[in-house]
C-alpha positions as CSV (number, residue, x, y, z in Angstrom):
1,M,134.6,116.6,109.7
2,S,131.1,117.2,110.9
3,A,130.4,120.1,113.2
4,G,128.9,119.7,116.7
5,Q,130.0,119.7,120.4
6,A,131.4,116.7,122.1
7,P,129.2,115.2,125.0
8,A,130.1,116.0,128.5
9,G,133.2,114.0,129.6
10,S,134.5,113.4,126.1
11,Q,137.3,115.3,124.3
12,A,137.4,116.2,120.6
13,A,140.3,114.7,118.8
14,A,142.4,116.4,116.1
15,R,142.1,113.5,113.7
16,V,140.9,109.9,113.0
17,L,143.0,106.8,113.5
18,G,145.9,106.8,111.0
19,G,145.8,110.5,110.3
20,S,148.3,113.3,111.1
21,D,150.2,113.2,114.3
22,D,148.9,116.4,115.9
23,A,146.6,115.3,118.7
24,P,146.7,117.1,122.0
25,V,148.8,115.6,124.7
26,D,146.8,114.2,127.7
27,R,147.8,115.3,131.1
28,Q,147.7,111.6,132.2
29,A,150.4,109.4,130.5
30,S,149.7,105.8,129.7
31,T,151.9,102.7,129.0
32,C,151.8,101.1,125.5
33,P,150.8,97.5,125.7
34,L,152.9,96.7,122.7
35,C,156.3,98.2,123.5
36,G,156.0,99.7,127.0
37,G,156.5,103.3,125.7
38,A,154.6,106.3,127.0
39,G,151.4,107.2,125.3
40,R,149.2,110.3,125.1
41,H,145.5,110.8,124.5
42,L,144.3,110.9,120.9
43,M,140.5,110.8,120.9
44,T,137.6,109.6,123.0
45,M,134.8,107.3,121.9
46,P,132.1,108.2,124.5
47,I,129.7,105.3,124.0
48,D,129.5,101.6,123.6
49,A,129.3,101.2,119.9
50,K,126.6,98.4,120.3
51,T,124.5,99.5,123.2
52,F,125.0,103.2,122.7
53,R,125.4,103.6,126.4
54,P,128.4,105.6,128.0
55,T,131.5,103.8,128.6
56,P,134.6,104.5,130.7
57,Y,136.8,102.5,128.2
58,G,136.7,104.8,125.2
59,R,139.8,106.9,125.6
60,V,142.3,106.0,122.7
61,H,145.9,106.7,123.3
62,R,148.8,106.6,120.9
63,C,152.3,105.4,121.9
64,N,155.0,108.1,121.4
65,R,157.5,105.4,120.7
66,C,156.0,102.9,118.3
67,G,152.8,104.7,117.2
68,F,150.4,101.9,118.4
69,D,146.8,103.0,119.2
70,Y,145.1,101.5,122.3
71,I,142.5,102.1,124.9
72,A,143.7,103.5,128.2
73,P,143.0,102.9,131.1
74,R,143.0,99.2,130.4
75,P,140.3,97.0,131.9
76,T,141.4,93.6,133.4
77,P,140.7,90.4,131.5
78,E,138.0,89.6,134.1
79,Q,136.3,92.9,133.5
80,T,136.2,92.3,129.8
81,A,133.9,89.4,130.1
82,S,131.0,91.6,131.0
83,F,131.5,93.6,127.8
84,Y,129.8,90.8,125.7
85,D,126.7,90.6,127.8
86,I,124.7,93.0,125.4
87,G,121.9,90.9,124.3
88,G,123.6,89.3,121.3
89,Y,127.1,89.6,119.7
90,Y,128.2,88.2,116.3
91,T,130.5,85.6,118.0
92,Q,127.3,84.3,119.8
93,G,125.5,83.7,116.4
94,H,123.8,87.1,116.4
95,D,123.6,89.2,113.1
96,D,123.9,92.9,114.1
97,M,123.6,94.2,110.6
98,P,120.4,96.2,110.0
99,Q,117.7,94.4,108.0
100,L,116.6,96.6,105.1
101,G,114.5,96.2,102.0
102,P,115.7,95.5,98.5
103,P,118.6,97.8,97.4
104,S,118.1,100.3,94.6
105,W,119.8,99.6,91.3
106,L,122.3,102.3,92.1
107,S,123.3,100.6,95.4
108,R,123.5,97.2,93.5
109,L,125.8,98.8,91.0
110,R,128.0,100.3,93.7
111,L,128.3,96.9,95.4
112,H,129.0,95.1,92.2
113,I,131.8,97.4,91.2
114,A,133.4,97.0,94.7
115,W,133.1,93.2,94.3
116,R,134.8,93.3,90.9
117,C,137.7,95.4,92.5
118,D,138.0,93.1,95.6
119,R,141.1,91.0,96.0
120,S,140.4,90.0,99.6
121,Q,142.0,86.9,101.1
122,E,140.0,85.1,103.7
123,P,142.1,83.5,106.5
124,I,140.8,80.1,105.7
125,D,142.1,80.4,102.1
126,V,145.5,81.6,103.3
127,M,145.7,78.7,105.7
128,A,144.7,76.3,102.8
129,R,147.5,77.6,100.8
130,R,150.2,77.4,103.6
131,L,149.2,74.1,105.4
132,A,149.0,70.6,104.4
133,P,145.7,68.5,104.7
134,G,145.5,67.0,108.2
135,A,147.3,69.9,109.8
136,T,146.4,70.5,113.5
137,I,145.0,73.9,114.1
138,V,144.0,75.7,117.4
139,D,141.4,78.5,116.8
140,I,141.7,80.8,119.8
141,G,138.6,82.8,120.5
142,C,136.6,80.5,118.1
143,G,133.2,82.3,118.8
144,D,130.3,80.4,117.2
145,G,132.7,77.8,115.7
146,S,132.1,78.9,112.0
147,Q,135.8,78.9,111.3
148,L,136.2,75.4,112.8
149,D,133.6,74.1,110.4
150,L,135.5,75.7,107.4
151,M,138.7,74.2,108.6
152,A,137.3,70.7,109.0
153,A,135.7,71.0,105.5
154,R,139.2,71.7,104.1
155,G,140.7,68.6,105.7
156,F,142.3,70.1,108.8
157,R,142.1,68.9,112.3
158,P,141.0,71.9,114.3
159,I,140.2,72.5,118.0
160,G,138.5,75.6,119.3
161,V,139.3,77.7,122.5
162,E,136.5,80.0,123.8
163,R,135.7,81.6,127.1
164,D,132.4,83.2,126.3
165,A,129.5,81.1,127.7
166,Q,127.0,82.1,125.1
167,S,129.5,81.4,122.3
168,L,130.4,78.0,123.8
169,A,126.7,77.0,123.7
170,L,126.9,77.1,119.9
171,R,129.7,74.5,119.8
172,S,130.9,73.6,116.4
173,R,129.7,70.2,115.1
174,A,132.9,69.6,113.3
175,A,135.6,70.1,116.1
176,Q,136.1,69.9,119.8
177,V,135.7,73.3,121.7
178,V,137.3,73.7,125.1
179,E,136.8,76.5,127.6
180,G,139.7,79.0,128.0
181,S,141.3,82.1,126.6
182,A,144.5,83.5,125.1
183,E,145.5,84.7,128.5
184,A,144.7,81.4,130.2
185,L,145.1,78.5,127.8
186,P,143.2,75.3,128.7
187,P,145.4,72.4,130.1
188,Q,144.0,70.1,127.3
189,L,146.3,71.9,124.7
190,V,149.8,70.2,124.7
191,R,152.5,72.7,124.2
192,G,154.7,72.3,121.1
193,S,152.2,69.9,119.3
194,F,150.2,72.0,116.8
195,D,150.9,72.9,113.3
196,A,149.0,76.3,113.4
197,V,147.2,78.7,115.6
198,L,144.5,81.1,114.4
199,F,143.5,84.5,115.9
200,R,140.7,85.8,113.7
201,Q,139.3,89.1,114.9
202,V,140.5,88.4,118.4
203,L,143.8,90.2,119.1
204,E,142.0,93.6,119.1
205,H,140.0,92.4,122.1
206,L,142.8,91.4,124.4
207,V,144.2,93.3,127.3
208,D,147.8,92.1,126.7
209,P,148.2,91.2,123.0
210,V,151.8,90.4,123.0
211,A,151.4,87.9,125.9
212,A,148.5,86.3,124.1
213,L,150.8,85.8,121.0
214,R,153.5,84.4,123.2
215,N,151.1,81.9,124.7
216,A,150.0,80.9,121.2
217,A,153.7,80.4,120.1
218,E,154.1,78.0,122.9
219,L,151.5,75.7,121.3
220,L,153.3,75.6,118.0
221,R,155.8,73.0,117.0
222,P,159.1,74.3,115.4
223,G,158.2,75.7,112.0
224,G,154.5,76.0,113.0
225,L,152.5,79.0,111.7
226,L,150.5,81.6,113.4
227,F,147.6,83.3,111.4
228,V,146.3,86.6,112.7
229,E,143.6,88.9,111.3
230,V,142.6,92.2,112.9
231,P,140.8,95.4,111.8
232,N,142.9,97.9,109.9
233,A,143.0,101.2,111.8
234,H,144.8,102.8,108.9
235,S,142.2,101.9,106.2
236,A,140.5,104.5,104.1
237,V,137.1,103.7,105.7
238,S,138.4,104.2,109.3
239,R,139.7,107.6,108.3
240,Q,136.4,108.5,106.6
241,S,134.1,107.3,109.3
242,G,136.2,108.3,112.4
243,L,134.3,107.4,115.6
244,S,131.5,105.9,113.4
245,W,133.9,103.2,112.1
246,V,132.3,99.9,112.8
247,H,135.6,98.6,114.3
248,M,135.7,101.4,116.8
249,D,133.9,98.9,118.9
250,V,134.7,100.0,122.4
251,P,134.7,98.6,125.1
252,R,135.3,95.3,123.3
253,H,138.1,96.5,121.0
254,L,141.0,97.7,123.1
255,N,143.7,97.7,120.4
256,F,143.8,99.3,116.9
257,F,146.4,97.9,114.6
258,S,148.2,99.0,111.5
259,V,150.4,96.8,109.3
260,D,153.5,98.1,111.1
261,S,152.2,97.6,114.7
262,L,150.7,94.1,114.0
263,S,154.0,93.1,112.5
264,A,155.8,94.5,115.6
265,A,153.5,92.6,117.8
266,V,154.3,89.1,116.3
267,R,158.0,89.9,116.4
268,A,157.7,91.0,120.0
269,A,156.3,87.5,120.7
270,G,159.4,85.9,119.3
271,L,157.9,85.0,115.9
272,A,159.2,85.6,112.4
273,L,156.9,87.5,110.1
274,D,156.3,85.4,106.9
275,E,153.5,87.1,105.0
276,V,151.0,90.0,105.1
277,F,147.6,89.7,103.6
278,F,144.3,91.8,103.5
279,N,140.7,91.2,103.7
280,E,137.2,92.9,103.8
281,Y,136.3,95.6,101.2
282,C,132.7,95.1,100.0
283,R,130.7,95.5,103.2
284,Y,131.2,99.2,103.4
285,F,129.5,99.7,100.0
286,S,126.2,97.9,100.9
287,D,123.2,99.8,102.1
288,E,123.4,97.7,105.4
289,G,127.0,98.9,106.0
290,I,126.1,102.5,105.4
291,V,123.1,102.4,107.8
292,A,125.2,100.5,110.4
293,D,127.7,103.5,110.4
294,Q,124.9,106.0,110.5
295,R,123.4,104.5,113.6
296,I,126.6,104.9,115.5
297,H,127.2,108.5,114.3
298,D,123.6,109.4,115.3
299,H,124.2,108.4,118.9
300,L,127.4,110.2,119.3
301,G,125.8,113.5,120.0
302,G,128.3,115.5,117.9
303,A,131.5,113.9,119.3
304,Q,134.5,114.4,117.0
305,P,135.9,113.0,114.8
306,S,132.8,111.4,113.3
307,R,131.4,111.7,109.8
308,R,127.9,110.5,108.8
309,N,128.0,107.9,106.1
310,S,125.7,108.1,103.0
311,G,125.4,106.6,99.6
312,A,127.4,109.6,98.1
313,R,130.0,109.2,100.6
314,A,130.2,105.4,99.8
315,W,130.6,106.2,96.1
316,A,133.4,108.7,96.9
317,L,135.2,106.1,99.1
318,L,134.8,103.5,96.2
319,L,136.4,105.9,93.7
320,R,139.3,106.7,96.0
321,T,140.0,103.0,96.9
322,M,139.4,100.9,93.8
323,F,143.0,100.8,92.8
324,A,144.5,102.0,96.2
325,A,147.4,100.3,98.0
326,P,146.0,97.4,100.0
327,Q,147.0,98.7,103.4
328,V,144.6,101.6,102.6
329,K,142.0,99.8,100.6
330,Y,141.1,96.9,102.9
331,D,139.6,97.2,106.4
332,C,141.3,94.1,107.9
333,I,145.0,93.2,108.0
334,G,146.3,89.6,108.3
335,V,149.8,88.2,109.0
336,V,151.4,84.8,108.9
337,A,154.2,84.4,111.4
338,R,156.5,81.3,111.9
339,K,157.9,79.7,115.0
340,Q,161.7,79.2,114.5
């Protein structure tokens, strides 16, 4: 853990997400959005991870009952809309990765080894394995529509739901996109009529993730499948980077899932867990991924826990994770759940 003093208004935490359970208890309790248990303060991310401006929505709490990590106090769904007005977000077709020159041979070697060890499963491949051609799919929080295009190319019949005006402007050419959100599903979607629903990199953004999953379940016909992918707060890279972890994207990310808490969320929504899969490994071994982490760290002003990434640290992470268990190795978790 790097040395330094936390900025005014922030608190140093005893560990990163997924570490030991010895964080100081906050004087102000919070309510877990997953199970309703009492939570206590774990750490504070003092800045917006994209704009680097101070944010009041950076206090991470942990539930004493179920262990789920979440932001408290919670914004309202209406307040969260403004969090995406930052001059470009990836769901709006913006590439926020740094633009660098050609990598060195050592960087290329590190990335090649990571690629050879990568057994990631993209959600679209999991869906193609689990669904028949012609299946009807709702992509909630479809962003720029890229997943809709992939689903249409695989022979599915997708429809997108999106509330962000800048993302809606990029409407997919392959599928209809209707305005709405997981919290307020559009009336065009007929309940009980779809084969599948997709939440890709969406559930971590939502004020009430269990309510969103229940809403999605209402769209499914009996036996229909829900596909969810979220960042893995217990991954090795999240432990190594701490507050500099790219998915510590407050105030947009409000929830930080593990395999256990994501599984509990789908069960709390009345769905049966069918499968767990994992995704995203290689990006943290590229020079662009290293520099993206460094930029966040350098704006933290010494806030803890944060560790500055480097080529050497990326090599060390690679050596630790090449053959690690998937719940540690991969930076995203996916589940498939079934409506009974």
